[in-house]
C-alpha positions as CSV (number, residue, x, y, z in Angstrom):
1,M,24.0,35.2,-33.1
2,T,27.4,36.6,-31.7
3,P,30.0,35.9,-33.8
4,T,32.7,33.1,-32.8
5,A,35.3,35.0,-31.8
6,G,38.6,34.7,-29.3
7,L,40.2,37.7,-27.4
8,R,43.6,37.6,-25.3
9,L,42.7,39.1,-22.3
10,S,46.5,41.2,-22.5
11,Q,44.5,43.3,-24.7
12,L,41.3,43.9,-23.1
13,I,40.5,47.5,-22.3
14,S,38.8,46.5,-19.2
15,K,40.7,45.4,-15.6
16,T,39.1,43.6,-12.6
17,L,38.9,44.8,-9.3
18,R,39.4,43.4,-5.9
19,Q,36.5,45.2,-4.2
20,A,33.4,47.0,-5.4
21,P,33.3,50.7,-5.1
22,A,31.8,52.1,-1.7
23,D,28.4,53.1,-3.8
24,T,27.4,49.9,-5.1
25,E,24.1,48.4,-3.9
26,T,23.3,45.3,-5.8
27,I,24.9,42.1,-6.4
28,S,25.2,42.7,-10.1
29,H,26.3,46.4,-9.9
30,Q,29.2,45.2,-7.6
31,L,29.9,42.4,-9.8
32,L,30.0,44.0,-13.0
33,L,31.9,46.4,-12.2
34,R,34.3,44.5,-10.8
35,A,34.4,42.3,-13.4
36,G,35.2,45.4,-16.1
37,M,31.8,44.6,-17.9
38,I,30.3,48.1,-17.0
39,F,32.1,51.5,-16.5
40,P,30.2,54.6,-14.8
41,G,30.2,57.5,-16.5
42,A,27.2,59.7,-14.5
43,A,24.6,59.1,-12.3
44,G,22.5,56.3,-13.9
45,V,24.3,55.8,-16.9
46,Y,26.8,53.5,-17.8
47,S,29.2,52.4,-20.8
48,Y,29.2,48.5,-21.4
49,L,32.7,47.4,-22.0
50,P,33.7,44.5,-24.3
51,L,33.0,41.5,-22.0
52,G,29.9,42.9,-20.7
53,W,28.8,44.3,-24.4
54,R,29.2,40.3,-25.5
55,A,26.9,39.2,-22.8
56,F,24.1,42.0,-23.5
57,K,24.3,41.4,-27.2
58,K,23.6,37.7,-26.5
59,V,20.5,38.8,-24.6
60,E,19.4,40.9,-27.2
61,N,19.5,38.3,-29.4
62,I,17.4,36.2,-27.7
63,I,15.2,39.1,-27.6
64,R,15.4,39.3,-31.3
65,E,15.0,35.8,-32.3
66,E,11.6,35.7,-30.0
67,M,9.8,38.8,-31.4
68,D,10.8,37.9,-35.1
69,R,9.6,34.2,-34.4
70,A,6.4,35.7,-32.9
71,G,5.7,37.7,-36.2
72,G,7.4,41.2,-34.9
73,Q,9.1,43.3,-37.4
74,E,12.2,45.6,-36.3
75,A,11.5,49.0,-37.0
76,L,14.5,51.5,-35.7
77,F,12.2,54.8,-34.2
78,P,14.1,58.4,-33.4
79,G,15.1,59.1,-29.9
80,L,14.7,62.4,-30.7
81,Q,10.6,63.6,-30.8
82,P,8.9,66.6,-31.0
83,L,7.3,67.9,-28.0
84,E,4.5,68.7,-29.6
85,L,3.9,64.5,-30.4
86,W,3.7,64.3,-26.7
87,Q,1.4,67.1,-25.9
88,E,-1.4,65.5,-28.5
89,T,-2.1,62.6,-25.8
90,G,-1.1,64.8,-22.7
91,R,1.5,62.2,-21.7
92,N,4.2,65.0,-21.4
93,T,2.4,66.1,-18.1
94,A,2.2,62.2,-17.5
95,F,5.6,61.8,-17.1
96,G,6.7,64.8,-15.9
97,P,10.2,66.0,-14.7
98,T,11.1,62.2,-15.7
99,M,10.9,63.1,-19.4
100,F,14.6,64.9,-20.5
101,S,13.4,68.0,-22.9
102,I,15.7,70.4,-25.2
103,E,15.3,73.2,-27.3
104,D,17.1,73.1,-31.0
105,R,18.8,76.2,-32.4
106,K,15.6,77.5,-33.5
107,D,14.1,77.5,-30.1
108,R,11.9,74.4,-31.0
109,R,11.4,72.0,-27.9
110,L,11.9,68.4,-28.4
111,V,12.2,65.2,-25.8
112,L,14.4,62.3,-25.3
113,G,12.1,59.5,-26.3
114,P,11.0,57.7,-23.0
115,T,8.9,54.9,-24.7
116,H,7.5,55.1,-28.6
117,E,3.4,54.6,-28.4
118,E,3.0,58.5,-29.8
119,V,5.8,58.0,-32.7
120,V,4.1,54.0,-33.7
121,A,0.6,55.9,-33.2
122,Q,1.7,58.5,-36.0
123,L,3.2,55.7,-38.4
124,A,-0.3,54.3,-38.1
125,R,-1.8,57.5,-38.6
126,S,-0.2,57.3,-41.7
127,Y,-0.1,53.7,-42.9
128,V,-3.0,52.1,-41.4
129,R,-5.6,53.1,-43.6
130,S,-8.4,49.3,-43.7
131,Y,-8.9,46.4,-41.5
132,R,-7.1,44.6,-43.6
133,D,-3.7,46.3,-42.9
134,L,-4.5,45.0,-39.5
135,P,-2.9,43.3,-37.0
136,V,0.7,44.5,-37.2
137,L,3.5,43.9,-34.5
138,V,6.3,46.3,-34.9
139,Y,9.2,46.1,-32.4
140,Q,12.7,47.9,-31.8
141,I,15.6,47.8,-29.7
142,Q,17.1,51.4,-28.7
143,N,18.0,53.7,-25.9
144,K,15.6,55.0,-23.7
145,F,16.1,58.3,-22.1
146,R,14.2,59.2,-18.0
147,D,15.4,61.6,-15.7
148,E,15.3,59.0,-12.8
149,L,15.2,61.5,-9.1
150,R,17.0,58.5,-7.7
151,P,18.5,56.3,-10.4
152,R,20.0,53.4,-8.7
153,G,21.2,49.3,-8.7
154,G,23.6,50.3,-11.5
155,L,22.0,48.6,-14.8
156,L,18.5,48.1,-12.9
157,R,17.2,51.6,-12.7
158,G,19.3,54.0,-15.2
159,R,18.4,57.1,-16.8
160,E,19.9,56.3,-20.2
161,F,19.2,52.7,-21.0
162,S,18.1,49.8,-24.0
163,M,15.0,48.5,-24.4
164,K,13.1,46.4,-26.5
165,D,9.6,47.8,-27.2
166,L,7.1,46.2,-29.5
167,Y,3.6,47.7,-30.1
168,S,0.6,45.8,-31.3
169,L,-2.0,47.6,-33.7
170,D,-5.1,45.7,-33.6
171,A,-8.7,45.9,-35.4
172,D,-10.3,44.9,-32.2
173,E,-10.1,43.4,-28.3
174,A,-10.0,40.1,-29.5
175,G,-6.8,40.9,-31.6
176,L,-5.4,42.9,-29.0
177,D,-5.9,39.4,-26.4
178,H,-4.1,37.7,-29.3
179,S,-1.4,39.8,-29.7
180,Y,-0.7,40.2,-25.7
181,Q,-1.1,36.6,-25.5
182,L,1.8,36.3,-28.3
183,M,4.0,38.3,-26.0
184,I,3.5,36.5,-23.0
185,D,4.3,33.2,-24.4
186,A,7.4,34.9,-26.5
187,Y,8.0,36.7,-23.3
188,R,8.3,33.2,-21.5
189,R,10.6,31.9,-24.2
190,I,13.4,34.5,-23.5
191,Y,13.1,34.4,-19.8
192,E,13.9,30.4,-20.5
193,R,16.2,30.9,-22.8
194,C,18.3,33.7,-20.2
195,H,17.7,30.9,-17.7
196,L,16.1,33.6,-15.5
197,P,12.6,32.2,-13.7
198,A,10.0,34.9,-13.9
199,V,6.4,35.0,-12.8
200,I,3.6,37.5,-14.3
201,V,2.3,39.8,-12.0
202,E,-0.5,42.2,-12.0
203,A,0.9,46.0,-12.4
204,D,0.2,49.6,-12.0
205,S,0.0,51.5,-15.6
206,G,1.6,54.1,-14.5
207,A,2.2,56.6,-16.9
208,I,2.6,54.0,-19.5
209,G,-1.0,54.4,-19.2
210,G,-3.7,51.5,-20.3
211,K,-6.3,49.8,-18.8
212,E,-4.6,46.7,-17.7
213,S,-1.0,45.5,-17.6
214,H,1.0,43.0,-16.1
215,E,5.1,42.7,-15.1
216,F,7.4,39.7,-15.4
217,T,9.0,39.5,-12.1
218,S,12.5,37.4,-11.1
219,L,11.9,36.7,-7.7
220,T,15.0,37.3,-5.8
221,P,16.1,38.1,-2.2
222,T,17.9,41.7,-3.8
223,G,14.7,42.4,-5.7
224,E,13.8,46.2,-5.8
225,D,10.0,45.7,-5.9
226,E,8.0,44.2,-3.5
227,I,5.7,41.4,-4.6
228,I,2.3,40.5,-2.6
229,H,1.3,36.6,-3.8
230,C,-0.7,33.5,-3.2
231,P,0.9,30.3,-2.4
232,S,-3.0,28.8,-3.1
233,C,-3.9,30.2,-6.7
234,T,-2.1,31.9,-9.4
235,Y,-2.6,35.7,-8.2
236,A,0.2,37.7,-7.6
237,A,0.5,41.7,-8.4
238,N,3.2,44.1,-7.1
239,L,2.3,46.1,-4.3
240,E,1.6,49.1,-6.2
241,K,-1.4,46.8,-7.8
242,A,-1.8,44.2,-5.3
243,Q,-5.0,43.8,-2.9
244,G,-5.7,41.7,0.1
245,Q,-9.0,41.4,2.0
246,K,-9.8,43.7,4.6
247,G,-12.4,41.7,6.9
248,E,-15.8,42.1,6.5
249,A,-18.2,44.5,7.1
250,P,-19.0,45.0,11.0
251,T,-22.4,44.0,12.5
252,D,-21.3,45.5,16.1
253,A,-24.1,48.3,17.2
254,L,-23.0,51.6,16.7
255,L,-22.0,53.4,20.2
256,P,-22.2,56.9,20.7
257,L,-19.8,59.1,19.5
258,D,-17.3,59.4,23.2
259,E,-14.7,62.3,23.8
260,I,-11.4,61.5,25.6
261,A,-8.6,63.7,26.6
262,T,-5.0,61.3,25.5
263,P,-2.3,63.6,26.7
264,S,1.2,63.3,24.4
265,I,-0.4,60.6,22.2
266,K,0.3,61.0,18.9
267,T,0.9,57.6,17.1
268,I,-1.4,55.1,15.8
269,E,0.2,52.7,18.1
270,A,0.7,54.3,21.2
271,L,-3.0,55.4,20.9
272,A,-4.3,51.8,19.9
273,Q,-2.5,50.3,23.4
274,F,-3.5,53.6,25.4
275,V,-7.4,52.9,25.0
276,G,-6.7,49.2,24.9
277,V,-8.0,48.6,21.4
278,P,-6.2,47.1,18.4
279,T,-4.8,49.3,16.0
280,S,-7.7,47.9,13.4
281,R,-10.0,49.6,15.6
282,T,-8.9,53.2,15.1
283,L,-8.4,55.7,12.1
284,K,-5.4,57.2,10.4
285,A,-5.1,60.5,9.2
286,V,-2.4,61.1,6.3
287,F,-2.0,64.5,4.8
288,Y,-0.7,64.7,1.4
289,S,-0.1,67.5,-1.6
290,V,-1.7,66.9,-4.5
291,D,-0.9,69.1,-7.1
292,G,-0.4,71.7,-5.1
293,K,-3.3,71.4,-2.6
294,V,-3.7,69.9,0.5
295,V,-5.6,66.8,0.7
296,F,-6.9,64.4,3.7
297,T,-7.1,61.0,3.7
298,V,-8.1,58.5,6.7
299,I,-7.7,54.7,7.1
300,R,-8.2,52.0,9.0
301,G,-5.0,52.5,11.7
302,D,-3.7,48.7,10.9
303,L,-3.0,49.9,7.3
304,D,-1.0,52.0,5.0
305,I,-1.8,54.2,2.2
306,N,-0.6,53.0,-0.8
307,E,0.5,56.1,-2.8
308,V,0.1,54.8,-6.2
309,K,-3.1,53.3,-5.6
310,L,-3.8,57.3,-4.5
311,K,-3.1,58.6,-7.1
312,N,-4.6,57.1,-10.3
313,L,-7.9,57.4,-7.7
314,L,-7.1,61.4,-7.7
315,K,-5.5,61.5,-10.9
316,C,-3.3,64.0,-10.6
317,N,0.0,64.9,-11.7
318,E,2.1,65.1,-8.6
319,L,1.5,64.0,-5.0
320,R,3.7,63.9,-2.0
321,M,3.7,63.8,1.9
322,A,2.4,67.5,3.2
323,T,5.0,69.2,4.5
324,E,4.4,70.6,8.6
325,E,3.8,74.0,7.5
326,E,1.3,73.2,5.0
327,V,-0.4,70.9,7.2
328,A,-1.0,73.4,9.8
329,G,-1.8,75.9,7.3
330,A,-4.5,73.9,6.7
331,G,-5.8,74.2,9.8
332,L,-4.9,70.6,10.8
333,V,-4.1,68.9,13.8
334,A,-1.2,66.5,13.4
335,G,-1.8,63.4,15.8
336,S,-5.3,64.4,16.5
337,A,-6.5,65.3,12.9
338,S,-9.9,63.3,11.7
339,P,-12.9,63.7,9.2
340,L,-15.3,64.1,11.9
341,G,-16.3,68.0,11.5
342,L,-14.3,68.5,8.4
343,K,-14.8,71.0,5.9
344,G,-13.2,73.2,3.4
345,I,-10.6,70.3,2.5
346,P,-11.2,67.6,-0.4
347,T,-11.2,64.0,2.1
348,M,-9.7,60.4,0.4
349,G,-10.8,57.2,2.3
350,D,-9.3,54.3,2.0
351,D,-12.9,51.4,1.8
352,S,-11.8,49.7,5.2
353,I,-13.3,52.7,6.6
354,A,-16.6,51.2,6.0
355,L,-14.9,47.9,7.4
356,G,-14.9,48.3,11.1
357,A,-17.3,49.7,14.0
358,N,-17.0,52.2,16.8
359,L,-13.6,52.9,15.7
360,V,-11.0,55.6,17.5
361,A,-10.5,58.8,15.4
362,G,-8.6,62.4,16.3
363,A,-10.8,65.0,18.0
364,N,-9.2,67.8,15.5
365,R,-7.4,69.4,18.8
366,D,-4.3,68.3,20.9
367,G,-4.4,65.7,23.2
368,Y,-8.0,64.3,22.1
369,H,-9.6,61.7,20.7
370,V,-13.2,60.1,20.1
371,K,-14.5,56.8,20.8
372,N,-17.0,55.0,18.5
373,V,-16.6,56.7,15.6
374,N,-18.3,55.2,12.7
375,Y,-18.8,55.7,8.9
376,P,-20.8,57.0,7.4
377,R,-22.5,57.8,10.6
378,D,-20.2,60.3,11.7
379,F,-18.5,61.4,8.5
380,Q,-18.2,61.6,5.1
381,V,-15.4,61.2,2.3
382,D,-15.5,62.8,-0.9
383,T,-14.1,59.8,-2.6
384,I,-14.1,56.6,-1.4
385,G,-12.1,53.7,-2.9
386,D,-8.9,51.1,-2.1
387,I,-5.5,52.9,-1.4
388,A,-4.3,50.5,1.1
389,S,-1.1,48.8,0.7
390,A,-1.5,45.3,0.4
391,A,0.7,42.8,3.0
392,A,1.4,39.7,4.2
393,G,-1.0,37.6,6.1
394,Q,-4.2,39.3,4.4
395,G,-6.9,37.2,2.8
396,C,-6.0,36.7,-1.2
397,P,-8.9,38.5,-2.8
398,R,-9.3,35.2,-5.3
399,C,-9.4,32.1,-3.0
400,S,-9.5,33.8,1.2
401,A,-5.6,32.3,1.4
402,P,-3.2,33.9,3.5
403,L,-1.2,36.2,0.8
404,Q,2.6,36.0,1.1
405,A,5.1,38.8,0.2
406,G,8.0,38.5,-1.5
407,R,10.5,40.6,-3.5
408,G,11.6,40.6,-7.2
409,I,13.0,42.4,-10.4
410,E,10.9,43.6,-12.8
411,V,12.1,41.8,-15.8
412,G,9.3,42.9,-18.8
413,H,6.2,44.6,-18.6
414,I,3.1,44.8,-21.3
415,F,0.1,46.9,-21.4
416,K,-3.1,46.6,-23.1
417,L,-3.2,50.4,-24.2
418,G,-6.4,50.3,-26.1
419,T,-7.4,53.4,-27.9
420,F,-6.6,56.5,-25.7
421,I,-3.4,57.1,-27.4
422,S,-4.6,56.4,-30.9
423,Q,-8.0,58.4,-30.5
424,K,-5.7,61.2,-29.6
425,I,-2.9,60.7,-32.3
426,G,-5.9,60.0,-35.0
427,A,-4.9,57.0,-35.8
428,A,-8.0,55.5,-37.2
429,F,-9.2,52.8,-39.8
430,L,-12.0,51.8,-41.9
431,D,-13.9,48.4,-40.6
432,Q,-15.4,46.6,-42.7
433,E,-18.8,48.4,-42.6
434,G,-17.0,51.2,-43.8
435,A,-17.1,53.0,-40.2
436,S,-14.3,54.7,-38.8
437,R,-12.6,53.0,-35.8
438,P,-9.8,54.2,-33.8
439,V,-6.6,51.3,-33.8
440,I,-6.2,49.3,-30.8
441,M,-2.9,49.3,-29.3
442,G,-0.5,47.0,-27.2
443,S,2.8,48.3,-26.1
444,Y,5.5,45.4,-24.7
445,G,8.7,46.2,-23.1
446,I,11.6,44.3,-21.8
447,G,15.0,46.6,-20.7
448,V,18.3,44.6,-22.0
449,G,20.5,46.2,-19.5
450,R,17.7,45.2,-16.6
451,L,17.4,41.8,-17.8
452,L,21.0,41.1,-18.1
453,A,21.5,42.6,-14.4
454,A,18.8,40.4,-13.2
455,I,20.3,37.3,-14.6
456,V,23.8,38.3,-12.6
457,E,21.5,38.8,-9.2
458,L,20.6,35.1,-9.6
459,H,23.7,33.6,-11.7
460,H,26.4,34.2,-9.0
461,D,28.3,32.7,-6.2
462,D,30.4,34.2,-3.4
463,K,33.9,34.6,-6.0
464,G,32.2,35.8,-8.9
465,I,29.6,35.7,-12.0
466,T,28.3,32.0,-13.1
467,W,26.9,32.9,-16.7
468,P,24.3,30.5,-18.0
469,L,26.1,29.5,-21.1
470,S,23.5,31.3,-23.8
471,I,24.2,34.4,-21.8
472,A,28.3,34.0,-21.6
473,P,30.6,36.8,-23.2
474,Y,32.9,33.5,-23.9
475,Q,32.4,30.2,-24.0
476,A,35.9,29.3,-22.3
477,Y,38.4,30.7,-20.3
478,L,41.8,29.2,-21.9
479,C,44.5,29.5,-18.7
480,P,47.9,28.6,-19.5
481,L,50.4,28.9,-16.2
482,Y,53.8,29.8,-17.8
483,G,57.1,28.5,-16.6
484,D,60.4,28.6,-18.0
485,G,61.3,26.6,-20.5
486,S,58.3,24.3,-20.4
487,Q,55.9,24.0,-23.4
488,V,53.1,25.6,-22.0
489,G,53.2,28.7,-24.4
490,E,53.4,26.5,-28.0
491,V,50.9,23.9,-26.6
492,T,48.1,26.6,-25.4
493,E,48.7,29.0,-28.2
494,E,47.9,25.9,-30.7
495,L,44.8,25.0,-28.7
496,Y,43.9,28.9,-29.0
497,Q,43.9,28.7,-32.9
498,E,42.5,24.8,-32.9
499,M,39.2,26.0,-30.7
500,L,38.8,28.9,-32.7
501,K,38.6,27.2,-35.6
502,V,36.1,24.4,-34.2
503,G,33.7,27.5,-33.4
504,I,34.3,28.2,-29.8
505,E,34.4,31.5,-28.4
506,V,37.7,31.7,-26.5
507,L,38.7,34.5,-23.5
508,F,42.6,33.7,-23.9
509,D,44.5,34.1,-20.7
510,D,47.7,34.8,-21.8
511,R,49.2,37.3,-19.1
512,E,52.6,36.8,-17.3
513,D,50.6,36.7,-14.2
514,S,50.5,33.7,-11.0
515,P,48.2,31.5,-11.3
516,G,45.9,32.6,-7.9
517,V,45.5,36.0,-9.9
518,K,44.3,34.1,-13.1
519,F,41.7,32.0,-11.5
520,N,40.1,34.6,-9.3
521,D,39.7,36.6,-12.1
522,A,38.2,33.3,-13.9
523,D,35.8,33.0,-11.0
524,L,35.1,36.9,-11.5
525,L,34.1,37.1,-15.0
526,G,32.4,33.2,-14.6
527,I,32.9,32.2,-17.9
528,P,31.2,28.4,-18.1
529,L,34.4,26.4,-18.9
530,R,37.7,27.0,-17.7
531,L,40.9,24.6,-19.3
532,V,44.1,25.0,-17.2
533,I,47.2,24.1,-19.6
534,S,50.3,23.5,-16.8
535,Q,53.7,21.9,-17.4
536,R,52.5,19.0,-14.8
537,S,49.3,18.2,-16.6
538,L,51.3,18.1,-20.2
539,G,53.8,16.0,-18.7
540,K,50.8,13.6,-18.1
541,G,49.2,14.0,-21.5
542,N,46.4,15.8,-19.9
543,A,44.7,19.7,-19.7
544,E,42.7,20.0,-16.5
545,V,38.9,21.3,-17.5
546,K,36.5,22.8,-14.9
547,W,32.9,24.1,-15.1
548,R,32.9,27.1,-13.4
549,T,29.4,26.0,-11.0
550,E,31.7,22.6,-10.4
551,K,34.0,22.1,-7.3
552,Q,36.3,19.4,-9.2
553,P,38.1,19.5,-12.1
554,Q,38.4,17.3,-15.2
555,L,41.1,15.6,-16.5
556,L,41.1,15.6,-20.8
557,P,43.6,14.1,-23.3
558,I,45.2,17.3,-24.7
559,E,45.5,15.4,-28.4
560,G,42.1,16.5,-29.9
561,L,41.0,18.5,-26.8
562,A,39.4,21.4,-29.0
563,Q,36.7,19.2,-30.3
564,Q,36.6,17.3,-27.0
565,V,35.9,20.7,-25.4
566,K,33.4,21.4,-28.0
567,A,31.6,18.1,-26.9
568,L,31.1,19.2,-23.7
569,L,29.6,22.8,-24.3
570,W,27.0,21.5,-27.4
571,G,26.7,18.2,-25.9
572,S,27.4,16.4,-29.1
């Protein structure tokens, strides 16, 4: 645990701000900066100042205790890793420009670790010999480095950040399932202790890889991720992974193709209105540059392309919208393109193209479209699959109830890696029959700073942060209102020492400032319990004690106040 301590506010290196800097986007970013708990060093890079660091350490300690409780062994892996290790697995290509790389004075290339699966697989290659050496849970808490294109939200998305990453090593799939469930249970305890409600949702594995992954998400209107969930069953997924029902296969009689003039029609909405059909009776063409090559995608007009799903289906490294020049260079007619008669261009189709009949599509010449287009009668695609973004109102893929959408903050991500990393690194063991088999791996991450920011996103009001007691930098805010010739100073000094002796963490506002300044700072900093010592209250033998989240204070006798405060904080 963070040691019992006190701090005089007059000695604190940081200062509070009345207004947040103009470039802050999220509540947590604004409040942590205003409270002087973090300090920006560069884009996506922050210092933790004393108050923020104490809160950070409390989150870290909760995580550490639950990892140890689950059987994890704490270690510390290197931040600098040889590029060759990543080339063995090929994940240097998957991470791409997100990975920081450097060269040492001997021109050897190194990377700043964005994660540590390769390092742990290398350890397993050296130390795991037999099935008797498994299972293993090993973890660390240390900084990661990712060159985010758009770092944002303060601690929510940075380029240097602290993460708890645990890795499971198992002999079989049943062992992986058991380790996975251990971590699910441990994560739920962590969020409960941090007073942060979190739901588990299906997620895309991204550059980490693996066959299955889940995110823990704190639902909040200020969240950066869109979550699709069902109110009638347990289905929930982030937008990158979510699925929704797109309708039934058509039963209409297939009509002959019919080209029509559509002057100045360039959008799906305008086309549907012009022809007099819903957007679900149209086909939408979207053009992408995929590893430098133009790819044609087609989807039903009422749906949108999910670029993460498309990238996974294509198994490519780089995917972006094609430029106008690239589209024209491929011979495509923006606004009137379709897969009809398309040749020489890779074509991807969403499975919704098979769930409609007699659709309207481009004629591949400006100002014309074609009615009654049907797949696969009239066109083919190279690959078909689910590349659509799910949306609220679609049927749940499990129970068919209407899906709902909300926003959330990812506060944890767990992966069933399987063997794709261990096989490439050569991490193997001998099973009970003496046969060599690859170690089965799992990876489980929690961003400590991100979790801290998520707590602030949930626990605040219009005056500042409202820390849960388990996370607060200090438990009590001692606030004397000094007056000329009063006893306030002497009484407060004695009370401060008594509170420290009984184990209370105290932030002592010993500044010669006005009550308004002190009360505003107390609210902004969010310390759970505020003690006000004034000449007026002392005259009646009392002190004013107020919980940060309550409106009205209570009066407690100044005699024995330290023990009374201890009872309030710890319930005994």
